[in-house]
Kinemage of the C-alpha trace (Angstrom):
@kinemage 1
@onewidth
@group {chain A} dominant
@subgroup {mainchain}
@vectorlist {calphas} color= white
{ca met a 1} P 16.812 236.306 255.703
{ca his a 2} L 16.904 238.148 252.410
{ca asp a 3} L 14.704 241.122 251.600
{ca asp a 4} L 14.239 240.552 247.872
{ca thr a 5} L 11.752 242.182 245.544
{ca asp a 6} L 9.256 240.030 243.642
{ca arg a 7} L 11.356 240.480 240.498
{ca glu a 8} L 14.486 239.203 242.263
{ca leu a 9} L 12.543 236.260 243.696
{ca leu a 10} L 11.149 235.424 240.247
{ca glu a 11} L 14.620 235.581 238.690
{ca leu a 12} L 16.124 233.308 241.354
{ca ala a 13} L 13.210 230.860 241.153
{ca ala a 14} L 13.551 230.763 237.368
{ca lys a 15} L 17.266 230.118 237.770
{ca ala a 16} L 16.455 227.162 240.038
{ca ile a 17} L 14.625 225.442 237.170
{ca gly a 18} L 17.002 226.600 234.428
{ca leu a 19} L 14.711 229.277 232.970
{ca asn a 20} L 16.298 232.549 231.868
{ca leu a 21} L 13.740 235.347 232.178
{ca arg a 22} L 13.834 238.015 229.487
{ca tyr a 23} L 12.996 241.689 229.886
{ca asn a 24} L 12.310 244.377 227.296
{ca tyr a 25} L 14.285 247.606 227.047
{ca leu a 26} L 11.893 249.303 229.486
{ca gly a 27} L 12.580 246.672 232.128
{ca gly a 28} L 9.222 244.913 231.753
{ca arg a 29} L 8.851 241.181 231.332
{ca asp a 30} L 8.896 239.790 227.791
{ca ala a 31} L 5.239 239.260 226.792
{ca asn a 32} L 6.224 236.099 224.901
{ca gln a 33} L 7.385 234.545 228.174
{ca pro a 34} L 4.428 234.814 230.577
{ca trp a 35} L 5.838 232.533 233.331
{ca asp a 36} L 4.761 233.934 236.717
{ca pro a 37} L 4.257 231.553 239.656
{ca leu a 38} L 2.999 234.436 241.796
{ca thr a 39} L -0.122 234.913 239.693
{ca asp a 40} L -0.472 231.643 237.778
{ca asp a 41} L -1.409 228.535 239.776
{ca gly a 42} L -0.202 226.222 236.998
{ca asp a 43} L 3.232 227.870 236.909
{ca arg a 44} L 3.433 227.715 240.698
{ca tyr a 45} L 2.561 224.013 240.905
{ca arg a 46} L 4.913 223.137 238.034
{ca leu a 47} L 7.657 224.981 239.950
{ca ile a 48} L 6.846 222.924 243.055
{ca arg a 49} L 6.925 219.715 241.014
{ca asp a 50} L 10.084 220.581 239.066
{ca leu a 51} L 11.979 221.383 242.269
{ca gly a 52} L 10.675 218.370 244.177
{ca met a 53} L 9.113 220.461 246.923
{ca ser a 54} L 6.518 219.149 249.354
{ca ile a 55} L 3.725 221.267 250.806
{ca cys a 56} L 2.045 220.611 254.127
{ca phe a 57} L -1.102 222.754 254.079
{ca lys a 58} L -1.981 221.811 257.663
{ca glu a 59} L 1.327 223.284 258.888
{ca cys a 60} L 1.511 225.990 256.177
{ca thr a 61} L 5.029 224.818 255.338
{ca ile a 62} L 7.019 224.008 252.196
{ca tyr a 63} L 9.856 221.501 252.389
{ca lys a 64} L 12.657 220.697 249.977
{ca arg a 65} L 15.558 218.391 250.720
{ca gln a 66} L 18.746 219.464 248.932
{ca ile a 67} L 21.194 217.019 247.391
{ca asn a 68} L 23.670 217.742 250.201
{ca gly a 69} L 21.017 216.751 252.737
{ca asp a 70} L 20.094 220.275 253.864
{ca leu a 71} L 16.390 220.944 254.292
{ca ile a 72} L 14.880 224.155 252.969
{ca gln a 73} L 11.775 224.981 254.963
{ca glu a 74} L 9.523 227.950 254.332
{ca trp a 75} L 6.618 228.684 256.692
{ca trp a 76} L 3.989 231.025 255.349
{ca gly a 77} L 1.822 231.977 258.297
{ca gly a 78} L -0.963 230.771 260.496
{ca asp a 79} L -3.760 231.385 258.028
{ca cys a 80} L -1.879 229.766 255.111
{ca gly a 81} L -2.869 232.789 253.018
{ca asp a 82} L 0.357 233.598 251.184
{ca glu a 83} L 1.344 230.295 249.644
{ca glu a 84} L 2.378 232.109 246.438
{ca his a 85} L 5.216 234.053 248.043
{ca ala a 86} L 6.243 231.110 250.239
{ca val a 87} L 6.726 228.900 247.164
{ca leu a 88} L 8.616 231.678 245.406
{ca arg a 89} L 10.872 232.343 248.420
{ca ala a 90} L 11.684 228.636 248.789
{ca ala a 91} L 12.414 228.335 245.057
{ca ala a 92} L 14.548 231.495 245.201
{ca glu a 93} L 16.657 229.970 247.995
{ca ile a 94} L 17.246 226.966 245.749
{ca gly a 95} L 18.159 229.274 242.858
{ca arg a 96} L 20.433 231.308 245.103
{ca ser a 97} L 22.324 228.140 246.087
{ca thr a 98} L 22.949 227.034 242.485
{ca ser a 99} L 26.127 228.131 240.758
């Protein structure tokens, strides 16, 4: 298990869909590129769609079958309350596995 910051998770998730995030000289996100699946439902669901993930809300689980047959599975807790981070963590694992 990796202990990544939200910024690292966002960068890896963006990498998974071929998006290169830009930052200004102060280290903040480029205002002209507002992509943020943690705070924007549309961005989050487009990320799910673009990566071919499946969500089972009853089990609070995200699934993604990799090309090599491996299954990425991210469980986000009994109350299903942190779907945002679960999607981002699953997408980051996909981004981490890309060259």
